[in-house]
MIKOL-346864 format. One record per residue (C-alpha): x, y, z; residue number from 1. Coordinates in Angstrom, 3 decimals, decimal comma. Layout:
<recs>
<rec><x>X</x><y>Y</y><z>Z</z><resi>NUM</resi></rec>
...
</recs>
This chain:
<recs>
<rec><x>-17,697</x><y>-0,602</y><z>-0,069</z><resi>1</resi></rec>
<rec><x>-17,513</x><y>2,655</y><z>-1,267</z><resi>2</resi></rec>
<rec><x>-14,329</x><y>4,600</y><z>-2,339</z><resi>3</resi></rec>
<rec><x>-14,357</x><y>6,570</y><z>1,072</z><resi>4</resi></rec>
<rec><x>-14,621</x><y>3,353</y><z>3,024</z><resi>5</resi></rec>
<rec><x>-11,738</x><y>1,611</y><z>1,165</z><resi>6</resi></rec>
<rec><x>-9,625</x><y>4,497</y><z>1,858</z><resi>7</resi></rec>
<rec><x>-10,709</x><y>4,444</y><z>5,301</z><resi>8</resi></rec>
<rec><x>-10,023</x><y>0,927</y><z>5,679</z><resi>9</resi></rec>
<rec><x>-6,405</x><y>1,629</y><z>4,133</z><resi>10</resi></rec>
<rec><x>-6,130</x><y>4,555</y><z>7,186</z><resi>11</resi></rec>
<rec><x>-7,180</x><y>2,313</y><z>9,950</z><resi>12</resi></rec>
<rec><x>-4,860</x><y>-0,693</y><z>9,318</z><resi>13</resi></rec>
<rec><x>-2,391</x><y>1,355</y><z>7,741</z><resi>14</resi></rec>
<rec><x>-0,344</x><y>-1,495</y><z>5,477</z><resi>15</resi></rec>
<rec><x>-2,983</x><y>-3,403</y><z>3,259</z><resi>16</resi></rec>
<rec><x>-2,597</x><y>-5,668</y><z>0,373</z><resi>17</resi></rec>
<rec><x>-4,608</x><y>-5,211</y><z>-2,704</z><resi>18</resi></rec>
<rec><x>-5,173</x><y>-8,668</y><z>-2,974</z><resi>19</resi></rec>
<rec><x>-4,419</x><y>-11,812</y><z>-0,604</z><resi>20</resi></rec>
<rec><x>-3,461</x><y>-11,213</y><z>2,801</z><resi>21</resi></rec>
<rec><x>-0,290</x><y>-11,806</y><z>3,300</z><resi>22</resi></rec>
<rec><x>2,367</x><y>-11,889</y><z>6,690</z><resi>23</resi></rec>
<rec><x>-0,781</x><y>-10,770</y><z>8,774</z><resi>24</resi></rec>
<rec><x>-1,548</x><y>-7,849</y><z>6,574</z><resi>25</resi></rec>
<rec><x>-5,219</x><y>-7,400</y><z>5,740</z><resi>26</resi></rec>
<rec><x>-6,314</x><y>-7,848</y><z>1,669</z><resi>27</resi></rec>
<rec><x>-8,496</x><y>-4,958</y><z>0,279</z><resi>28</resi></rec>
<rec><x>-10,051</x><y>-7,177</y><z>-2,261</z><resi>29</resi></rec>
<rec><x>-10,830</x><y>-9,940</y><z>0,545</z><resi>30</resi></rec>
<rec><x>-12,641</x><y>-6,999</y><z>2,694</z><resi>31</resi></rec>
<rec><x>-15,038</x><y>-6,131</y><z>-0,387</z><resi>32</resi></rec>
<rec><x>-15,564</x><y>-9,351</y><z>-1,337</z><resi>33</resi></rec>
<rec><x>-16,490</x><y>-10,449</y><z>2,208</z><resi>34</resi></rec>
<rec><x>-14,665</x><y>-13,573</y><z>2,016</z><resi>35</resi></rec>
<rec><x>-11,163</x><y>-15,008</y><z>1,022</z><resi>36</resi></rec>
<rec><x>-10,661</x><y>-14,599</y><z>-2,792</z><resi>37</resi></rec>
<rec><x>-9,232</x><y>-17,309</y><z>-4,014</z><resi>38</resi></rec>
<rec><x>-7,210</x><y>-17,080</y><z>-7,045</z><resi>39</resi></rec>
<rec><x>-7,442</x><y>-14,020</y><z>-9,384</z><resi>40</resi></rec>
<rec><x>-9,816</x><y>-11,149</y><z>-8,087</z><resi>41</resi></rec>
<rec><x>-10,929</x><y>-10,281</y><z>-11,573</z><resi>42</resi></rec>
<rec><x>-13,162</x><y>-13,280</y><z>-11,763</z><resi>43</resi></rec>
<rec><x>-14,586</x><y>-12,926</y><z>-8,104</z><resi>44</resi></rec>
<rec><x>-18,605</x><y>-11,965</y><z>-8,789</z><resi>45</resi></rec>
<rec><x>-17,650</x><y>-8,574</y><z>-7,201</z><resi>46</resi></rec>
<rec><x>-14,711</x><y>-7,727</y><z>-8,965</z><resi>47</resi></rec>
<rec><x>-16,083</x><y>-4,415</y><z>-10,590</z><resi>48</resi></rec>
<rec><x>-16,555</x><y>-3,194</y><z>-6,696</z><resi>49</resi></rec>
<rec><x>-12,904</x><y>-4,310</y><z>-5,939</z><resi>50</resi></rec>
<rec><x>-11,535</x><y>-2,928</y><z>-9,152</z><resi>51</resi></rec>
<rec><x>-13,342</x><y>0,887</y><z>-7,995</z><resi>52</resi></rec>
<rec><x>-12,198</x><y>0,483</y><z>-4,827</z><resi>53</resi></rec>
<rec><x>-8,705</x><y>-0,368</y><z>-5,588</z><resi>54</resi></rec>
<rec><x>-8,623</x><y>2,268</y><z>-8,177</z><resi>55</resi></rec>
<rec><x>-9,837</x><y>4,959</y><z>-5,696</z><resi>56</resi></rec>
<rec><x>-7,252</x><y>4,255</y><z>-2,956</z><resi>57</resi></rec>
<rec><x>-4,122</x><y>3,895</y><z>-6,100</z><resi>58</resi></rec>
<rec><x>-5,473</x><y>7,234</y><z>-7,310</z><resi>59</resi></rec>
<rec><x>-5,247</x><y>8,664</y><z>-3,055</z><resi>60</resi></rec>
<rec><x>-2,737</x><y>11,385</y><z>-2,716</z><resi>61</resi></rec>
<rec><x>-2,553</x><y>9,758</y><z>0,689</z><resi>62</resi></rec>
<rec><x>-1,787</x><y>6,327</y><z>-0,064</z><resi>63</resi></rec>
<rec><x>1,762</x><y>5,134</y><z>-1,115</z><resi>64</resi></rec>
<rec><x>1,052</x><y>2,146</y><z>-3,870</z><resi>65</resi></rec>
<rec><x>4,325</x><y>-0,068</y><z>-3,897</z><resi>66</resi></rec>
<rec><x>5,491</x><y>-3,487</y><z>-3,304</z><resi>67</resi></rec>
<rec><x>6,473</x><y>-3,447</y><z>0,270</z><resi>68</resi></rec>
<rec><x>4,859</x><y>-6,850</y><z>0,883</z><resi>69</resi></rec>
<rec><x>6,035</x><y>-9,971</y><z>-0,707</z><resi>70</resi></rec>
<rec><x>6,695</x><y>-7,940</y><z>-3,704</z><resi>71</resi></rec>
<rec><x>3,083</x><y>-7,743</y><z>-3,883</z><resi>72</resi></rec>
<rec><x>0,812</x><y>-4,601</y><z>-4,359</z><resi>73</resi></rec>
<rec><x>0,314</x><y>-2,956</y><z>-0,987</z><resi>74</resi></rec>
<rec><x>-1,159</x><y>0,414</y><z>-0,154</z><resi>75</resi></rec>
<rec><x>0,846</x><y>2,473</y><z>2,636</z><resi>76</resi></rec>
<rec><x>-1,231</x><y>5,084</y><z>4,285</z><resi>77</resi></rec>
<rec><x>0,545</x><y>8,363</y><z>4,637</z><resi>78</resi></rec>
<rec><x>0,398</x><y>8,189</y><z>8,590</z><resi>79</resi></rec>
<rec><x>3,144</x><y>5,488</y><z>8,245</z><resi>80</resi></rec>
<rec><x>5,538</x><y>7,434</y><z>5,692</z><resi>81</resi></rec>
<rec><x>7,966</x><y>8,802</y><z>8,493</z><resi>82</resi></rec>
<rec><x>8,104</x><y>4,809</y><z>10,038</z><resi>83</resi></rec>
<rec><x>8,626</x><y>3,793</y><z>6,700</z><resi>84</resi></rec>
<rec><x>11,966</x><y>6,091</y><z>5,832</z><resi>85</resi></rec>
<rec><x>13,074</x><y>5,409</y><z>9,141</z><resi>86</resi></rec>
<rec><x>13,225</x><y>1,554</y><z>8,850</z><resi>87</resi></rec>
<rec><x>13,389</x><y>2,029</y><z>4,917</z><resi>88</resi></rec>
<rec><x>17,001</x><y>-0,177</y><z>5,647</z><resi>89</resi></rec>
<rec><x>14,705</x><y>-3,156</y><z>6,498</z><resi>90</resi></rec>
<rec><x>13,215</x><y>-3,423</y><z>3,067</z><resi>91</resi></rec>
<rec><x>14,415</x><y>-3,930</y><z>-0,314</z><resi>92</resi></rec>
<rec><x>14,704</x><y>-0,761</y><z>-1,961</z><resi>93</resi></rec>
<rec><x>12,785</x><y>-2,087</y><z>-4,831</z><resi>94</resi></rec>
<rec><x>9,714</x><y>-2,714</y><z>-2,704</z><resi>95</resi></rec>
<rec><x>9,932</x><y>0,822</y><z>-1,610</z><resi>96</resi></rec>
<rec><x>9,565</x><y>2,326</y><z>-4,993</z><resi>97</resi></rec>
<rec><x>6,231</x><y>4,490</y><z>-5,313</z><resi>98</resi></rec>
<rec><x>4,321</x><y>2,936</y><z>-8,177</z><resi>99</resi></rec>
<rec><x>1,492</x><y>4,843</y><z>-10,623</z><resi>100</resi></rec>
<rec><x>-0,803</x><y>3,852</y><z>-12,850</z><resi>101</resi></rec>
<rec><x>-0,678</x><y>6,171</y><z>-15,930</z><resi>102</resi></rec>
<rec><x>-2,729</x><y>6,083</y><z>-19,138</z><resi>103</resi></rec>
<rec><x>-0,761</x><y>6,690</y><z>-22,266</z><resi>104</resi></rec>
<rec><x>-2,272</x><y>8,518</y><z>-25,341</z><resi>105</resi></rec>
<rec><x>-3,027</x><y>5,297</y><z>-26,805</z><resi>106</resi></rec>
<rec><x>-4,926</x><y>3,876</y><z>-23,902</z><resi>107</resi></rec>
<rec><x>-2,270</x><y>1,400</y><z>-22,610</z><resi>108</resi></rec>
<rec><x>-1,795</x><y>1,179</y><z>-18,916</z><resi>109</resi></rec>
<rec><x>1,750</x><y>1,677</y><z>-17,390</z><resi>110</resi></rec>
<rec><x>3,221</x><y>1,732</y><z>-14,229</z><resi>111</resi></rec>
<rec><x>5,394</x><y>4,281</y><z>-13,508</z><resi>112</resi></rec>
<rec><x>7,448</x><y>3,856</y><z>-10,908</z><resi>113</resi></rec>
<rec><x>9,472</x><y>6,406</y><z>-8,660</z><resi>114</resi></rec>
<rec><x>12,312</x><y>4,883</y><z>-6,841</z><resi>115</resi></rec>
<rec><x>12,854</x><y>5,264</y><z>-2,932</z><resi>116</resi></rec>
<rec><x>13,526</x><y>7,872</y><z>-1,643</z><resi>117</resi></rec>
<rec><x>13,149</x><y>10,336</y><z>-4,648</z><resi>118</resi></rec>
<rec><x>9,110</x><y>10,249</y><z>-4,062</z><resi>119</resi></rec>
<rec><x>9,391</x><y>10,853</y><z>-0,022</z><resi>120</resi></rec>
<rec><x>8,427</x><y>15,124</y><z>0,674</z><resi>121</resi></rec>
<rec><x>10,859</x><y>16,827</y><z>2,607</z><resi>122</resi></rec>
<rec><x>8,015</x><y>16,963</y><z>5,877</z><resi>123</resi></rec>
<rec><x>8,313</x><y>12,929</y><z>6,160</z><resi>124</resi></rec>
<rec><x>11,907</x><y>12,824</y><z>6,019</z><resi>125</resi></rec>
<rec><x>12,136</x><y>15,465</y><z>8,596</z><resi>126</resi></rec>
<rec><x>9,455</x><y>13,235</y><z>10,912</z><resi>127</resi></rec>
<rec><x>11,331</x><y>10,067</y><z>10,346</z><resi>128</resi></rec>
<rec><x>14,398</x><y>11,595</y><z>11,780</z><resi>129</resi></rec>
<rec><x>12,404</x><y>12,645</y><z>14,922</z><resi>130</resi></rec>
<rec><x>11,058</x><y>9,075</y><z>14,772</z><resi>131</resi></rec>
<rec><x>12,724</x><y>6,684</y><z>17,443</z><resi>132</resi></rec>
<rec><x>13,319</x><y>3,455</y><z>16,076</z><resi>133</resi></rec>
<rec><x>11,096</x><y>1,680</y><z>18,397</z><resi>134</resi></rec>
<rec><x>7,843</x><y>3,796</y><z>17,747</z><resi>135</resi></rec>
<rec><x>8,706</x><y>3,000</y><z>13,897</z><resi>136</resi></rec>
<rec><x>8,793</x><y>-0,487</y><z>14,734</z><resi>137</resi></rec>
<rec><x>5,629</x><y>-0,738</y><z>16,525</z><resi>138</resi></rec>
<rec><x>3,647</x><y>1,409</y><z>13,732</z><resi>139</resi></rec>
<rec><x>4,308</x><y>-1,761</y><z>11,780</z><resi>140</resi></rec>
<rec><x>3,167</x><y>-4,264</y><z>14,170</z><resi>141</resi></rec>
<rec><x>3,715</x><y>-7,834</y><z>13,301</z><resi>142</resi></rec>
<rec><x>5,066</x><y>-7,124</y><z>9,695</z><resi>143</resi></rec>
<rec><x>8,302</x><y>-6,759</y><z>10,886</z><resi>144</resi></rec>
<rec><x>8,149</x><y>-9,554</y><z>13,182</z><resi>145</resi></rec>
<rec><x>6,998</x><y>-12,246</y><z>10,659</z><resi>146</resi></rec>
<rec><x>9,302</x><y>-10,386</y><z>7,783</z><resi>147</resi></rec>
</recs>
């Protein structure tokens, strides 16, 4: 799977877990592996492809990286951001923080968190206020019904 295909997968599904399917939400790692990845995907034979694709998705401006699904790394495509803002009260606030992997001068990887709603662009907030709650719920499919 190319980085472009990984981004298209996230766009198509809207909500995607980085690893391990949860609550009916697909897993990017499983999709790339072509099978259910048991345990840590780092030990899978396709780990390099999984790493490259997940990093491309994490770096995309069209994807929110957060912990929306069961506190696990979740990718949320931009088309669902207004629905997320509209339904924010249904989720734990900490799970709505934007996560960004940053590299320090010493080479360490750190996770930078931007709390909700500080990361939300004004146009998304405006769209959320116009969005009917039923449409926002529909956008999330079975995730809200199960969560």
